C-alpha positions in Angstrom: 0.2 0.0 0.2 1.6 2.9 -0.9 1.7 6.3 1.5 -0.8 8.8 0.1 1.8 11.5 1.5 4.5 10.4 0.1 6.9 13.1 -1.3 8.9 10.7 -3.6 5.4 9.9 -5.9 5.0 12.5 -8.2 2.2 14.8 -9.3 -0.3 14.1 -11.6 -1.8 16.2 -13.9 -5.8 15.0 -12.7 -6.1 14.3 -8.9 -7.0 10.2 -8.8 -7.4 8.5 -5.7 -4.8 6.8 -4.2 -4.4 3.0 -2.5 -4.9 3.3 1.1 -6.4 6.9 0.6 -10.3 6.5 2.4 -10.9 10.0 3.2 -11.9 12.3 0.1 -10.0 15.8 0.0 -11.2 18.5 2.8 -12.6 22.1 1.4 -11.2 25.2 3.1 -14.2 25.4 4.6 -14.4 22.1 6.4 -11.1 22.9 7.5 -11.6 26.4 8.9 -14.9 25.3 10.8 -13.0 21.9 12.2 -10.2 24.5 13.3 -12.9 26.8 14.6 -14.3 24.2 16.5 -10.8 22.9 17.8 -9.7 26.4 18.9 -13.0 27.2 21.0 -12.7 23.8 22.5 -9.6 24.1 23.8 -9.2 27.6 24.3 -13.1 28.3 25.7 -12.1 30.7 28.2 -8.5 32.8 28.4 -7.1 35.6 30.1 -4.4 37.1 28.0 -2.4 40.4 29.5 -0.6 42.6 26.9 -0.5 46.1 25.7 -3.1 47.6 23.5 -2.1 48.5 19.6 -4.5 49.8 16.8 -7.3 50.4 18.7 -10.2 51.4 16.5 -13.7 51.8 17.4 -16.0 50.7 14.6 -19.2 53.1 13.1 -21.3 50.2 14.4 -19.5 50.6 18.4 -17.6 47.4 17.9 -13.8 47.3 18.9 -10.8 46.2 16.9 -7.6 46.1 18.2 -4.7 43.9 18.9 -2.8 42.2 22.1 0.8 42.2 21.9 4.1 41.8 24.1 7.5 41.6 23.3 7.0 37.6 21.7 3.6 37.9 19.9 0.4 39.5 19.0 -2.8 38.3 18.8 -5.8 39.9 16.8 -8.9 40.7 19.6 -12.8 42.0 18.7 -14.8 43.0 21.3 -18.5 43.7 20.7 -20.2 46.9 20.9 -22.2 45.8 24.4 -18.9 44.8 26.3 -17.3 47.4 24.7 -19.7 49.9 26.4 -19.3 48.7 29.7 -15.2 49.2 29.7 -14.8 51.4 32.7 -12.3 53.4 31.2 -10.9 55.0 27.7 -8.7 51.9 26.1 -5.8 53.6 24.0 -2.4 52.7 21.9 0.0 51.5 24.5 -1.7 50.7 27.7 -1.2 47.2 29.5 -4.7 45.5 30.0 -5.9 41.9 30.9 -8.7 40.5 28.6 -10.8 38.4 29.1 -12.9 36.3 26.7 -12.3 33.2 24.0 -10.7 32.0 21.3 -11.9 32.0 17.9 -10.7 32.2 14.1 -11.9 34.2 11.5 -12.5 32.0 8.3 -12.3 35.1 6.3 -9.4 35.7 7.0 -7.4 32.5 8.0 -6.5 33.8 11.7 -7.3 33.5 15.1 -8.4 36.2 17.6 -10.0 36.4 20.8 -13.2 38.0 21.4 -12.8 40.2 24.8 -15.6 40.2 27.0 -14.2 42.2 29.8 -11.2 44.3 29.5 -9.8 45.5 32.7 -6.5 47.4 33.4 -3.0 45.2 34.4 -2.9 46.9 37.9 -2.3 50.4 38.8 0.6 51.0 37.0 -1.1 51.0 34.4 -3.4 53.2 35.5 -0.7 55.4 36.2 0.7 55.2 32.5 -2.8 55.7 31.2 -3.2 58.5 33.7 0.1 60.2 32.6 -0.8 59.8 28.7 -4.0 61.4 29.2 -2.5 64.3 30.8 0.1 64.9 27.8 -2.4 64.6 25.4 -5.2 67.3 27.0 -2.2 69.9 28.5 -0.8 69.2 24.6 -4.4 70.3 23.6 -4.0 73.5 26.0 -7.0 72.5 28.2 -4.8 73.0 31.4 -3.4 76.4 30.3 -3.4 78.5 33.3 -4.6 81.5 30.8 -8.1 79.8 30.2 -8.8 80.0 34.4 -11.9 82.4 35.2 -11.6 83.9 38.6 -14.0 82.8 41.0 -17.1 85.3 42.2 -16.2 86.8 45.3 -20.0 86.1 47.1 -21.9 84.1 44.7 -25.3 83.8 44.9 -26.3 80.4 43.8 -23.8 77.5 43.8 -24.4 74.1 41.6 -22.7 71.2 43.2 -21.8 67.8 41.3 -21.8 64.8 44.0 -23.5 62.1 45.1 -26.7 63.2 47.0 -26.3 60.3 49.4 -23.0 61.0 50.4 -21.3 62.8 53.3 -19.6 65.3 50.6 -22.9 67.0 49.8 -23.5 67.3 54.0 -20.0 68.6 54.6 -20.4 71.2 52.0 -24.0 72.5 52.8 -23.0 72.7 56.9 -19.5 74.8 55.9 -21.7 77.2 53.6 -24.5 77.8 56.4 -21.7 78.3 58.9 -19.3 80.5 56.5 -21.9 82.4 53.9 -25.6 80.8 53.7 -26.3 80.5 50.0 -28.5 78.8 47.4 -27.6 75.7 46.4 -28.8 73.5 43.4 -27.2 70.3 44.0 -27.1 67.8 40.2 -27.0 64.1 41.5 -24.9 61.5 39.8 -22.8 58.5 40.6 -19.1 59.4 41.3 -17.9 55.9 40.8 -18.2 53.0 38.6 -19.8 52.5 35.5 -21.5 55.3 33.6 -20.1 57.9 36.2 -17.7 60.0 33.9 -20.8 60.7 31.4 -23.2 61.5 34.2 -20.6 63.9 35.4 -19.7 65.0 32.5 -23.5 65.4 31.7 -24.3 67.5 35.0 -21.2 70.1 34.5 -22.7 70.8 30.8 -26.3 71.2 32.2 -25.5 73.7 34.8 -23.6 75.4 32.0 -26.5 75.0 29.8 -28.9 77.1 31.8 -30.1 80.2 30.8 -29.7 83.3 33.5 -33.5 84.3 33.5 -34.7 81.1 34.0 -37.1 79.6 36.3 -34.5 78.4 38.0 -31.5 80.3 38.7 -27.8 79.7 36.4 -25.3 79.1 39.5 -22.4 82.0 39.6 -20.0 79.1 40.4 -19.8 75.1 40.1 -18.4 72.6 42.7 -17.5 69.0 41.6 -16.7 66.8 44.5 -16.3 63.7 45.7 -14.6 62.0 48.6 -11.4 60.4 48.7 -10.9 56.7 47.5 -7.7 55.0 45.8 -7.3 56.0 41.8 -9.6 53.6 40.9 -12.6 54.7 42.6 -11.5 58.3 41.4 -10.9 57.2 38.1 -14.3 58.7 36.4 -12.7 62.0 37.2 -9.8 61.1 35.0 -12.3 60.4 31.9 -11.6 62.7 28.8 -15.4 63.2 28.8 -14.8 64.8 32.3 -12.3 66.7 31.5 -13.3 68.3 28.7 -16.9 69.3 30.2 -15.1 71.1 32.9 -12.3 72.5 30.7 -15.4 74.5 28.5 -17.7 75.2 30.7 -18.6 79.0 31.3 -19.0 79.0 35.0 -16.3 79.0 36.7 -15.6 75.5 38.5 -13.5 74.2 41.3 -12.7 70.7 41.8 -13.0 68.9 44.7 -12.0 65.1 43.9 -10.8 63.3 46.7 -8.3 64.1 49.7 -5.3 66.3 49.6 -3.0 63.9 48.2 -5.4 62.9 45.5 -5.0 64.2 42.0 -7.2 63.9 38.9 -7.4 65.3 35.8 -10.6 67.2 36.7 -8.4 69.2 39.2 -6.1 70.7 36.2 -9.3 71.4 34.2 -11.0 73.3 36.3 -10.5 77.0 37.4 -9.8 76.2 41.0 -8.4 72.8 42.8 -9.6 72.4 46.6 -7.6 69.8 48.5 -11.2 68.3 49.8 -15.1 69.1 49.5 -15.0 71.5 52.9 -12.2 73.5 51.6 -14.2 74.0 48.2 -17.1 75.3 50.2 -14.3 77.5 52.1 -13.3 78.7 48.6 -16.2 79.6 47.4 -17.8 82.1 49.9 -16.2 84.4 52.4 -16.9 84.6 55.8 -20.3 86.5 56.6 -19.0 87.4 60.4 -15.4 88.9 59.3 -17.4 90.9 56.3 -19.3 92.1 58.8 -16.2 93.2 61.1 -14.5 94.5 58.0 -17.3 96.7 57.3 -17.9 97.8 60.7 -13.8 98.5 61.1 -14.2 100.6 57.7 -17.0 102.7 59.3 -15.2 103.6 62.1 -12.6 104.6 60.2 -14.2 106.7 57.8 -15.6 108.2 60.9 -12.4 109.0 62.4 -11.2 110.3 59.0 -14.2 112.9 59.2 -13.7 113.9 62.4 -10.0 114.2 62.0 -10.8 116.3 59.2 -13.0 118.6 60.7 -10.6 118.9 63.9 -8.3 120.2 61.2 -10.4 122.3 59.6 -11.4 123.8 62.9 -7.7 124.5 63.9 -7.0 125.9 60.3 -9.9 128.6 60.7 -9.0 129.4 64.3 -5.4 130.0 63.0 -6.8 132.3 59.9 -8.7 133.9 62.8 -6.2 135.3 64.7 -4.5 136.8 62.2 -7.5 138.4 60.7 -8.1 142.1 61.8 -10.3 143.3 64.0 -14.3 143.7 63.3 -14.4 146.8 64.7 -10.7 147.6 62.7 -12.5 146.7 59.3 -15.5 148.2 60.1 -14.8 151.4 61.8 -14.0 153.3 58.4 -16.7 152.2 56.8 -19.3 153.2 59.8 -17.5 156.7 59.8 -18.3 157.2 56.2 -22.0 155.8 56.7 -22.2 158.6 59.0 -21.0 161.4 57.3 -23.2 160.4 54.4 -26.2 160.4 56.6 -25.7 163.8 57.6 -25.3 165.1 54.2 -28.2 163.3 52.9 -30.4 164.9 55.7 -29.0 168.6 54.6 -29.8 167.6 51.3 -33.1 166.7 51.9 -33.5 170.1 53.9 -32.4 172.2 50.8 -34.6 169.8 48.5 -37.9 170.5 50.9 -37.1 174.5 51.3 -36.5 174.7 47.3 -39.9 172.7 46.8 -41.5 174.3 49.4 -40.4 177.9 47.7 -42.4 176.5 43.7 -45.4 175.6 45.6 -45.7 179.1 47.3 -45.3 180.8 43.6 -47.8 178.3 42.6 -50.1 178.6 45.2 -49.8 182.6 44.5 -50.5 182.3 41.0 -53.6 180.4 41.8 -55.1 183.2 44.1 -58.8 183.8 43.8 -58.5 187.8 42.6 -55.8 187.1 40.0 -58.7 184.1 38.2 -61.2 186.3 38.9 -59.3 189.2 36.3 -58.3 186.4 33.9 -61.8 185.1 33.7 -63.1 188.8 33.2 -60.6 189.4 30.5 -61.4 186.1 28.3 -64.8 186.9 28.9 -64.8 190.4 27.4 -62.8 188.9 24.6 -65.7 186.5 24.1 -68.1 189.1 24.1 -66.7 190.8 21.6 -66.2 188.2 19.7 -70.1 187.9 19.6 -70.5 191.2 18.9 -68.3 191.3 15.8 -70.3 187.6 14.4 -73.7 189.6 14.9 -72.8 192.4 13.1 -71.2 190.1 10.2 -74.4 187.9 9.9 -76.6 188.8 6.7 -79.9 187.2 8.6 -79.7 190.2 10.9 -79.9 192.7 8.3 -83.2 191.3 7.6 -84.8 192.6 10.3 -84.3 196.1 9.0 -85.8 195.7 5.7 -83.3 193.8 3.9 -84.1 190.9 1.6 -81.2 187.9 1.0 -81.7 186.8 -2.9 -80.2 183.2 -3.9 -81.0 181.5 -6.9 -83.6 178.8 -6.5 -81.8 176.0 -7.9 -78.5 175.7 -6.7 -79.2 177.7 -3.6 -75.8 181.0 -4.5 -76.3 184.1 -3.1 -77.1 186.1 -6.0 -75.5 189.4 -6.0 -76.2 191.2 -9.1 -78.6 191.1 -12.0 -76.6 189.1 -14.3 -76.6 186.8 -11.6 -80.4 186.8 -11.1 -81.0 186.7 -15.0 -79.0 183.9 -15.0 -80.9 182.1 -12.6 -84.3 182.7 -13.8 -86.1 181.6 -10.2 -85.3 183.0 -7.2 -85.7 182.8 -3.5 -86.6 185.7 -1.5 -85.6 185.3 1.8 -87.2 187.7 4.3 -87.2 188.5 7.7 -90.1 186.5 8.6 -90.1 184.1 5.7 -89.1 182.6 2.2 -90.6 183.8 -1.2 -90.0 182.2 -4.8 -89.9 184.5 -7.5 -89.3 184.3 -11.5 -86.9 186.8 -12.7 -88.8 188.7 -15.8 -87.8 190.9 -19.0 -90.1 193.8 -19.5 -92.7 193.1 -21.0 -93.0 189.9 -19.0 -90.9 187.4 -20.6 -88.8 185.3 -17.9 -84.9 184.6 -18.7 -84.1 181.5 -19.3 -81.3 179.9 -17.6 -78.1 178.8 -19.6 -77.9 175.9 -18.1 -78.7 174.1 -14.8 -76.8 174.9 -12.0 -75.5 172.9 -9.5 -77.0 172.8 -5.9 -74.3 174.6 -3.7 -73.4 172.4 -1.4 -71.8 174.4 1.5 
């Protein structure tokens, strides 16, 4: 019987069955399936320690990476559900311990581990991740001192991001009550374990998104606080999502994570780091009693300054009064001048009265009854003479002595000549006791016709 795997048998053009070859040839898929079953059966559950390399998160949420050490490399995959449960952000260069099962991927003829749980390989690996994240975020300028915002002197509202049931919130509230009672808004979050980092980051962003004039007053200051613990317990405050939320917050932030010796990346991103949550409350507000004492002290100092200013002013005034001349010396000449002018005024008034009395006497003498009577008699004689002259020249007075005044009937003008009478034709004869109309005729009884009508005399 010939050996089917004998290398001395020359190959043929067309494969044929050989003597002793009882099995049909396997397909590639069949072989891959057998290998898959063998590997999964032999290595159903393994724990590997290695360094992450080529970490990549697909859009589907699945994670692809490789684990390596100094001697070998193995591909690894972590499905989306398990990847969401990893309590830290995997990065290249971090040493981890991965728990899962070994399997094959027929599509590429390779074996890989399907990771179900991933943990850091001790505190050394955790510190290495810490330093790696710190260097990365510092390189982006998130820890730059120029980004730090000053804390408000006396905030009216303080937002606190912490667990609502721990001793931290009680310590903060008691310390604020002792120093300077202030309105406090508590945003409850998990401070440890799966999902803690996302809740803390969401709380910081939530406070920052509040509006100034909303129904709930926007905080003037935010405190991110947690009690002490191991680096693993505090790891949520080292997550990149928390650091970026704190650095981007427009409200000043105090980080109070852990105790004095504990340090988190949140401390570097915050505007102020407090060694303890109680110390954060002390940084947040002043001491009201100290402020009251300070105000009282300033009031006393202001009062003393005012009193001292008043006293010095009085001293300067007294010094000036001593060098000024006395009142009698200043007012004596003016008093004498006033007396002199008063005397002159009296004399002037007396003179003025004397002159006025003389004028009055002369006026009164001119108004004596005898003088007035003579003036009236003179005026009466003049008036009588004018009346007589008027009577003498009045033409109507001649009518009393038999004279007649002839006037043109049409115009009323006086007819003074025969020619005017002939021209008028008709005349009016004015007698002492009345008026008679007459017609002017020639000898023989023919009348004189007026050459033209005459306009009546309006005067």
